[in-house]
C-alpha positions as CSV (number, residue, x, y, z in Angstrom):
1,M,6.1,-36.8,-10.1
2,N,5.1,-34.0,-7.9
3,I,6.4,-30.8,-9.5
4,F,6.2,-28.9,-6.1
5,N,8.4,-31.1,-4.0
6,P,11.6,-29.2,-4.5
7,Y,9.6,-26.2,-3.0
8,L,8.2,-28.2,-0.1
9,E,11.6,-29.9,0.9
10,V,13.1,-26.4,1.3
11,I,10.1,-25.3,3.4
12,K,10.5,-28.4,5.5
13,K,14.2,-27.7,6.2
14,A,13.5,-24.3,7.4
15,V,10.7,-25.4,9.6
16,D,12.6,-28.3,11.2
17,R,15.6,-26.1,11.9
18,D,13.8,-23.0,13.0
19,P,15.2,-22.4,16.6
20,K,12.3,-20.6,17.8
21,Y,10.0,-23.6,17.1
22,T,12.2,-26.2,18.1
23,N,12.7,-24.5,21.5
24,R,9.1,-23.0,21.5
25,F,8.5,-24.5,25.2
26,F,11.6,-23.1,26.7
27,S,12.8,-19.8,25.2
28,N,11.5,-16.4,24.5
29,M,14.6,-15.1,22.8
30,P,14.5,-12.4,20.1
31,D,15.4,-13.6,16.8
32,E,18.6,-11.6,17.0
33,D,19.8,-14.1,19.5
34,Y,19.6,-17.1,17.2
35,D,22.1,-18.1,14.5
36,L,19.9,-18.0,11.4
37,S,22.9,-18.1,8.7
38,Y,21.5,-21.3,7.4
39,I,18.6,-19.6,6.0
40,Q,20.6,-17.9,3.1
41,K,21.7,-21.4,2.0
42,L,18.1,-22.7,2.1
43,R,16.8,-19.7,0.0
44,S,19.4,-20.7,-2.6
45,E,18.0,-24.2,-2.8
46,L,14.7,-23.0,-4.0
47,P,14.1,-23.9,-7.7
48,N,15.2,-21.4,-10.3
49,L,14.7,-20.9,-14.1
50,E,16.7,-24.1,-14.8
51,K,14.1,-26.3,-12.8
52,L,11.4,-24.5,-14.5
53,N,12.8,-25.3,-18.0
54,E,13.2,-29.1,-16.9
55,S,9.4,-29.2,-15.9
56,V,8.3,-27.3,-18.9
57,Q,10.2,-29.9,-21.2
58,L,8.7,-32.7,-19.2
59,A,5.2,-31.6,-19.5
60,K,5.1,-30.2,-23.1
61,G,7.9,-32.4,-24.6
62,L,11.7,-32.4,-25.1
63,G,11.7,-30.2,-28.2
64,T,10.0,-27.2,-26.2
65,P,12.5,-24.1,-26.3
66,S,14.2,-23.2,-23.1
67,I,12.8,-20.0,-21.3
68,T,15.7,-17.5,-21.0
69,S,13.9,-15.1,-18.8
70,L,10.5,-14.2,-17.3
71,P,8.5,-11.2,-18.1
72,R,9.1,-8.4,-15.7
73,L,6.3,-7.6,-13.1
74,G,3.6,-5.2,-14.4
75,N,5.0,-5.6,-17.8
76,H,2.9,-8.1,-20.0
77,P,5.0,-8.4,-23.2
78,D,2.2,-7.8,-25.6
79,F,1.3,-4.5,-24.0
80,A,4.9,-3.3,-23.0
81,H,4.9,-0.6,-25.7
82,L,2.5,1.3,-23.6
83,K,5.0,1.9,-21.0
84,S,5.7,5.4,-20.1
85,S,3.0,6.5,-22.7
86,R,-0.4,8.1,-22.9
87,N,-1.8,5.6,-25.4
88,T,-4.2,3.0,-24.4
89,E,-5.2,-0.2,-26.1
90,K,-8.4,-2.3,-25.9
91,H,-7.8,-6.2,-25.6
92,W,-9.3,-9.3,-23.7
93,I,-7.6,-10.6,-20.9
94,I,-7.9,-13.1,-18.0
95,S,-7.4,-11.5,-14.6
96,A,-6.8,-13.6,-11.5
97,F,-6.0,-13.1,-7.8
98,V,-4.7,-15.9,-5.3
99,D,-3.8,-15.4,-1.7
100,V,-2.7,-17.6,1.3
101,Q,-5.0,-17.0,4.0
102,K,-4.2,-17.0,7.8
103,S,-0.5,-17.2,7.1
104,T,0.1,-14.4,9.6
105,Q,-0.1,-17.2,12.3
106,L,3.3,-18.3,11.2
107,H,4.8,-15.3,13.0
108,N,3.6,-16.9,16.4
109,R,5.6,-20.1,15.8
110,F,8.8,-19.1,13.8
111,T,11.6,-16.6,13.5
112,L,10.8,-13.9,10.8
113,A,13.6,-15.4,8.6
114,T,11.7,-18.7,8.5
115,V,8.3,-17.1,7.8
116,A,10.0,-15.1,5.1
117,L,11.4,-18.3,3.4
118,I,8.0,-20.1,3.8
119,T,6.4,-17.1,2.1
120,E,9.1,-17.1,-0.6
121,G,8.7,-20.7,-1.2
122,I,4.9,-20.5,-1.8
123,V,5.3,-17.4,-4.1
124,K,7.8,-19.0,-6.0
125,A,5.8,-22.2,-6.4
126,S,2.9,-20.1,-7.5
127,I,5.0,-18.1,-9.9
128,F,6.4,-21.7,-11.4
129,A,3.0,-22.9,-11.9
130,V,1.6,-19.7,-13.6
131,N,4.7,-19.7,-16.1
132,L,4.4,-23.4,-16.7
133,C,1.0,-22.8,-17.8
134,G,1.6,-19.6,-20.0
135,G,0.6,-16.8,-17.6
136,Y,2.0,-13.6,-16.5
137,V,2.6,-12.5,-13.0
138,H,1.6,-9.1,-12.8
139,R,2.1,-8.3,-9.2
140,I,3.2,-9.9,-5.9
141,Q,1.3,-8.8,-2.8
142,G,2.9,-10.4,0.2
143,D,2.1,-14.2,-0.2
144,G,-0.4,-13.6,-2.8
145,L,-0.3,-12.8,-6.7
146,M,-2.1,-10.8,-9.2
147,V,-1.8,-12.7,-12.6
148,Y,-3.0,-12.3,-16.2
149,F,-3.6,-15.1,-18.6
150,G,-4.0,-14.4,-22.3
151,G,-2.6,-12.1,-24.9
152,K,-2.4,-11.3,-28.7
153,N,-1.2,-14.8,-29.8
154,I,-3.6,-17.1,-27.9
155,E,-7.3,-18.0,-27.9
156,K,-9.6,-17.3,-25.3
157,G,-10.6,-21.0,-24.8
158,Q,-7.0,-22.0,-24.5
159,A,-6.1,-19.1,-22.1
160,T,-9.1,-20.1,-20.0
161,K,-8.0,-23.8,-19.7
162,D,-4.4,-22.8,-18.9
163,A,-5.8,-20.4,-16.1
164,L,-7.7,-23.1,-14.5
165,K,-5.0,-25.5,-14.7
166,A,-2.4,-23.3,-13.2
167,F,-4.7,-22.3,-10.2
168,S,-5.8,-25.8,-9.7
169,M,-2.2,-26.8,-9.4
170,I,-1.5,-24.0,-6.8
171,S,-4.7,-25.1,-4.9
172,Y,-3.5,-28.7,-4.8
173,F,0.0,-27.9,-3.6
174,V,-1.5,-25.8,-0.6
175,K,-4.4,-28.1,0.2
176,N,-2.3,-31.3,0.0
177,D,1.5,-31.1,0.3
178,L,1.8,-27.9,2.4
179,K,-1.2,-28.6,4.5
180,E,-0.3,-32.1,5.2
181,Y,3.2,-31.2,6.5
182,F,2.0,-28.1,8.4
183,E,-0.7,-30.0,10.3
184,L,2.1,-32.6,11.3
185,N,3.7,-29.6,13.1
186,S,0.4,-28.2,14.5
187,I,0.0,-25.4,12.0
188,R,-3.5,-25.4,11.0
189,D,-6.2,-23.5,8.8
190,I,-3.7,-22.2,6.1
191,Y,-5.2,-22.2,2.8
192,T,-5.7,-20.4,-0.6
193,R,-8.4,-18.5,-2.2
194,T,-8.6,-17.6,-6.0
195,G,-10.8,-15.5,-8.0
196,I,-10.6,-15.5,-11.9
197,D,-12.6,-13.7,-14.4
198,L,-12.3,-12.7,-18.1
199,G,-13.1,-9.3,-19.8
200,H,-13.8,-9.3,-23.4
201,N,-12.0,-6.8,-25.8
202,N,-14.6,-4.1,-25.4
203,Q,-14.4,-4.3,-21.6
204,V,-10.5,-4.1,-20.9
205,L,-8.5,-1.0,-21.4
206,W,-4.7,-1.3,-21.3
207,M,-2.7,1.5,-20.2
208,Y,0.2,2.6,-18.3
209,S,-0.4,3.7,-14.7
210,G,1.9,5.6,-12.5
211,L,4.7,8.2,-12.7
212,G,8.0,7.6,-14.5
213,D,9.6,4.3,-13.1
214,S,6.8,4.2,-10.4
215,G,4.2,2.5,-12.5
216,E,3.0,-0.4,-14.4
217,V,1.2,-1.4,-17.6
218,T,-2.2,-2.6,-16.3
219,T,-5.7,-3.0,-17.1
220,C,-8.8,-0.9,-16.2
221,S,-11.8,-3.5,-16.5
222,L,-14.9,-4.2,-14.3
223,H,-13.7,-7.8,-14.8
224,T,-10.2,-7.1,-13.3
225,S,-11.8,-5.6,-10.4
226,L,-14.4,-8.4,-9.9
227,A,-11.6,-11.1,-9.7
228,P,-10.5,-10.2,-6.1
229,K,-14.2,-9.8,-5.1
230,M,-14.7,-13.2,-6.2
231,Q,-11.7,-14.5,-4.3
232,A,-13.1,-13.1,-1.1
233,T,-16.2,-15.3,-1.6
234,A,-14.2,-18.5,-2.1
235,T,-14.1,-21.3,0.3
236,S,-10.9,-22.8,1.9
237,N,-8.5,-23.7,-1.1
238,G,-11.4,-22.9,-3.3
239,I,-11.5,-21.1,-6.8
240,V,-14.3,-18.9,-7.8
241,V,-14.6,-17.8,-11.4
242,G,-17.1,-15.4,-13.4
243,Q,-19.7,-16.2,-15.9
244,H,-17.3,-15.2,-18.8
245,I,-14.8,-17.9,-17.8
246,L,-17.7,-20.5,-17.6
247,N,-18.8,-19.7,-21.1
248,Q,-15.3,-20.6,-22.4
249,L,-15.8,-24.3,-21.7
250,S,-17.9,-26.5,-23.8
251,S,-18.6,-28.9,-21.0
252,S,-19.0,-26.8,-17.8
253,D,-22.0,-28.1,-15.8
254,K,-19.9,-30.6,-13.9
255,Y,-17.3,-28.3,-12.8
256,F,-19.3,-25.1,-11.7
257,N,-21.7,-24.4,-8.9
258,Q,-23.5,-21.0,-9.2
259,K,-23.3,-18.9,-6.0
260,S,-26.7,-17.9,-4.6
261,K,-26.2,-14.1,-5.0
262,P,-24.6,-12.6,-8.1
263,I,-21.2,-10.9,-7.8
264,W,-22.4,-7.8,-9.7
265,D,-25.5,-5.8,-10.4
266,Y,-25.6,-3.6,-13.6
267,E,-28.5,-1.7,-12.3
268,D,-30.2,-2.1,-15.6
269,G,-31.9,-5.3,-14.7
270,R,-28.9,-7.3,-15.6
271,F,-26.6,-9.2,-13.1
272,Y,-23.2,-11.0,-13.4
273,N,-22.7,-14.5,-11.8
274,H,-20.0,-16.2,-10.3
275,Y,-19.5,-19.7,-9.6
276,D,-17.4,-22.2,-7.2
277,F,-15.0,-24.4,-9.5
278,N,-14.5,-27.9,-8.7
279,W,-10.7,-27.8,-9.4
280,E,-10.1,-31.4,-8.2
281,R,-12.5,-33.1,-10.5
282,Y,-11.1,-30.8,-13.2
283,L,-7.5,-32.0,-12.7
284,V,-8.5,-35.6,-12.6
285,D,-10.8,-35.4,-15.8
286,N,-8.2,-33.7,-17.8
287,D,-5.3,-36.1,-16.8
288,F,-3.5,-33.6,-14.9
289,A,-4.0,-35.8,-11.6
290,A,-4.9,-39.4,-10.8
291,Q,-6.5,-41.0,-7.8
292,N,-5.1,-43.8,-5.6
293,L,-6.9,-46.6,-3.8
294,N,-7.9,-44.2,-1.0
295,G,-9.3,-41.6,-3.3
296,D,-6.3,-39.3,-2.8
297,I,-5.4,-37.1,-5.6
298,L,-1.8,-37.3,-7.0
299,L,-0.7,-34.5,-9.2
300,N,0.3,-35.8,-12.6
301,I,2.0,-33.0,-14.6
302,G,4.1,-34.7,-17.3
303,D,4.0,-38.2,-15.7
304,Y,1.5,-40.3,-17.2
305,S,2.9,-43.4,-15.5
306,I,0.6,-42.5,-12.4
307,S,-2.7,-42.7,-14.2
308,N,-1.7,-45.8,-16.1
309,D,-0.9,-47.6,-13.1
310,P,-3.3,-50.4,-12.5
311,I,-3.5,-50.0,-8.9
312,N,-4.8,-46.5,-9.5
313,L,-7.2,-47.5,-12.3
314,V,-9.0,-50.3,-10.0
315,P,-11.2,-47.9,-8.0
316,I,-12.1,-46.1,-11.0
317,A,-13.0,-49.0,-13.2
318,K,-15.3,-50.3,-10.3
319,I,-17.7,-47.4,-10.7
320,N,-16.9,-46.8,-14.6
321,K,-16.3,-43.1,-14.1
322,P,-12.9,-41.1,-14.4
323,Y,-13.2,-39.9,-10.9
324,L,-14.3,-41.2,-7.4
325,N,-15.5,-38.6,-4.9
326,F,-16.6,-35.6,-6.7
327,R,-20.5,-36.1,-7.1
């Protein structure tokens, strides 16, 4: 089961029907001259909370309670009591930023309505993955997200694994599902970059920032600020994490490559390092994905029949390793 198929199918329908794209060699008409009424129907086909509940129950078990609502943006439920107050609170959190790069080229090929639907589809798919893995979307920035993982009722180690899983899934969606379809339509070089870092209790200050309703419960932390800096150093569809994230995993050497230059200089002789994260190997090793005979990764959230299929196990057994091409 590919949990992102419902989002991909709607994006495909929008691209296939876009009049600017289908007539790209013959027409320079403005968007207003096209009949784009079908876009509203397609938007309604993007998965909603019911679809999220189906996937949560499939991945976590049929006894999992249904999600009745998602947290409001800028309102982490464990710190919502700080809203519109002057109080502050120290508590650890994982901050992450993910953004789709080079998506602006879509404006050259499609009507604005189609570009908006593609963006909405990517954002909703990303929100879906974050909430499936227990995260909190803090802010939407165009086709990117700022996200928190962690809170008062979860251990740092578990929150770290949840964050890595969520953003690995998002990277998978854009690198595989979306890229394959886009390239068939001569749309190239669209990819994600992600940065993730963890700030400990004494390094994160929660507060309400803003004026009246024009504000949000947010964090002041070096490590919240470092996450987007790490994002900027990521490769195409890459994930970069800080030292504190790496420290939460007992077996980390095979998943992380240290960057040549540290991300931060404390100016007292200490430096803070950041690392490229091998999310593909992480997905396979942790049974979130399997590989077929060609070495292609198949996302496997909640569907263990993929990894147990003898066809997929043959190449793995040959080399006696739980992965193929990640040396």
